[in-house]
Backbone as a ProteinNet text record, in pm:
[ID]
protein_1_A
[PRIMARY]
MNTTELAWFKSSYSGTQGDSCVEVAITKQVVCVRDSKDVTRPHFAFDREQWSRFVGFVIEA
[TERTIARY]
9406.7	9488.3	9421.2	9385.6	9322.8	9410.5	9391.7	9481.7	9478.2	9378.2	9383	9477.1	9514.1	9604.5	9755.1	9777.4	9912.7	9972.4	10097	10168.9	10205.2	10134.6	10156.4	10263.9	10352.2	10444.9	10477.4	10515.8	10558.7	10702.9	10761.1	10913.1	10935.1	11063.7	11116.5	11128.8	11127.6	11144.9	11007.6	10896	10782.5	10762	10694.9	10676.8	10588.3	10580.8	10490.7	10344	10325.3	10175.8	10109.9	10162.4	10102.1	10037.7	10067.8	10017.4	10116.5	10077.8	10164.9	10248.2	10203.2	10292.7	10229.4	10315.4	10266	10302.9	10236.1	10259.8	10297.8	10387.2	10426.4	10411.1	10371.9	10355.1	10435.3	10507.4	10596.9	10555.9	10515.2	10494.2	10592.4	10589	10698.1	10686.2	10567.1	10554.9	10555.9	10501.1	10499.3	10521.2	10545.8	10557.1	10432.8	10346.3	10223.2	10240.9	10186.6	10203.4	10058.2	10032.3	9903.6	9922.8	9819.2	9817.5	9775.9	9858.9	9827.9	9701.6	9676	9555.5	9438.7	9429.3	9297.3	9329.7	9330.5	9367.9	9260.4	9146.5	9024.7	9048.5	9121	9136.6	9222.2	9213	9311.9	9450.4	9534.5	9675.7	9742.6	9863.6	9938.2	10030.1	10040.9	10129.3	10244.7	10365.6	10477.1	10560.2	10592.6	10688.9	10829.8	10891.1	11018.8	11124.9	11128.9	11216	11170.1	11045.4	10992.5	11018.9	11000.9	11018.1	11170.6	11253.2	11400.1	11447.6	11387.1	11417.3	11365.2	11242.3	11194.1	11274.6	11310.8	11399.4	11525.6	11582.9	11717.5	11707.5	11608.3	11573.5	11571.2	11497.5	11468.7	11605.5	11674.9	11811.3	11904.4	11903.8	11994.3	11954.6	11824.2	11776.1	11811.8
10616	10490.1	10401.8	10270.9	10190.1	10124	10149.2	10099.2	9953.3	9869.3	9742.5	9667.1	9744.4	9694.9	9725.7	9793.7	9829.9	9721.6	9698.8	9607.1	9681.4	9685.3	9758.3	9670.1	9741	9668.5	9764.4	9698.1	9773.3	9766.7	9855.2	9857.8	9732.4	9682.4	9571.5	9615.3	9745.1	9805.2	9810.9	9776.1	9783.8	9666.4	9701.6	9610.6	9504.2	9392.5	9286.4	9314	9417.5	9464.6	9517.5	9572.4	9627.9	9757.1	9834.3	9950.7	10058.1	10192.3	10304.1	10269.1	10211.9	10195.4	10269.4	10274.1	10318.8	10221.3	10211.9	10109.4	10182.1	10133.5	10201.2	10114.1	10175	10096.1	10193.2	10117.3	10200.4	10161.9	10258.3	10251	10313.4	10302.6	10376.4	10524.4	10583.5	10719.1	10788.3	10704.8	10765	10649	10716.8	10621.2	10661.1	10568.1	10591.7	10553.2	10615.2	10601	10608.7	10504.2	10501.7	10462.7	10490.5	10450.9	10292.7	10214.4	10068.9	10049.5	10144.2	10112.5	10136.5	10207.5	10246.4	10244	10134.7	10127.8	10174.8	10206	10256.7	10413.1	10477.2	10627.3	10647	10760.9	10799.9	10789.5	10756.5	10751.3	10891	10903.4	11013.5	10964.8	11043.8	11008.6	11092.5	11060.1	11152.7	11102.3	11222.3	11168.4	11122.1	11053.7	10992	11101.3	11214.5	11325.2	11363.1	11391	11421.5	11313.4	11191.5	11076.2	11073	11081.5	11077.4	11187.8	11310	11422.6	11389.1	11336.9	11306.4	11190.2	11082.2	10974.9	11039.1	11112.6	11170.8	11256	11336.2	11423.3	11323.2	11214	11125.6	11059.1	11029.7	10957.3	11055.9	11173.3	11272.5	11323.1	11297.4	11356.1	11264.4
9623.9	9655.9	9757.3	9718.7	9802.3	9905.1	10027.9	10136.7	10155.2	10105.1	10118.6	10015.7	9920.7	9801.7	9837.1	9948.9	9996	10067.4	10085.9	10169.2	10281.6	10398.3	10512.1	10602.3	10680.5	10772	10882.2	10994.2	11115.9	11119.5	11192.8	11236.2	11307.5	11271.8	11358.8	11505.5	11542.5	11671.4	11745.5	11679.5	11742.4	11846.9	11954.9	12058.7	12032.2	12102.3	12078.1	12112.5	12188.6	12239.3	12104.6	12016.9	11896.1	11909.3	12030	12039.1	12022.2	12005.5	11986.2	11875.8	11757.7	11628.5	11509.4	11423.2	11284	11184.2	11078.1	10976.8	10848	10768.3	10649.3	10529	10417.1	10290.5	10183	10099.3	9998.1	9861.7	9796.4	9645.3	9566.5	9430.1	9346.2	9352.7	9400.6	9393.8	9538	9636.4	9771.3	9883.2	9997.2	10125.4	10211.9	10251.8	10321.5	10463.7	10554.3	10691.6	10759.8	10851	10918.1	11056.3	11128.8	11277.2	11279.5	11348	11351.9	11444.4	11526.7	11634.7	11551	11455.3	11366.8	11229.2	11161.5	11022.5	10925.7	10994.1	10901.9	10874.9	10962.9	10944	10810.1	10765.4	10644.2	10677	10593.1	10588.5	10541.4	10584.1	10523.1	10408.2	10308.3	10198.9	10173	10167.3	10150.8	10017.8	9946.4	9840	9892	9811.6	9867.2	9911.4	9852.5	9908	10043.6	10079	10201.4	10303.1	10263.6	10352.7	10394.6	10293.1	10319.9	10418.5	10409.3	10495.3	10641.1	10650.9	10779.1	10849.8	10764.9	10824.6	10870.5	10790.7	10828.6	10948.9	10970.1	11091.4	11221.5	11195	11321.2	11353.7	11265.8	11278.4	11354.6	11311.3	11380	11513.4	11535.7	11671.9	11791.1
[MASK]
+++++++++++++++++++++++++++++++++++++++++++++++++++++++++++++

């Protein structure tokens, strides 16, 4: 998957400094996550079920 073709976005909770953030790109198959400080590094890809479990865990924490 070519990362330049993905529509990356940051959380609305991200600070204006742009540091310590992750970016997310959503496709039909997966949710991709990358470090916003170094976008040249490989990204992580989660299927939608994995992503839903992760988000549910974070919300409950």
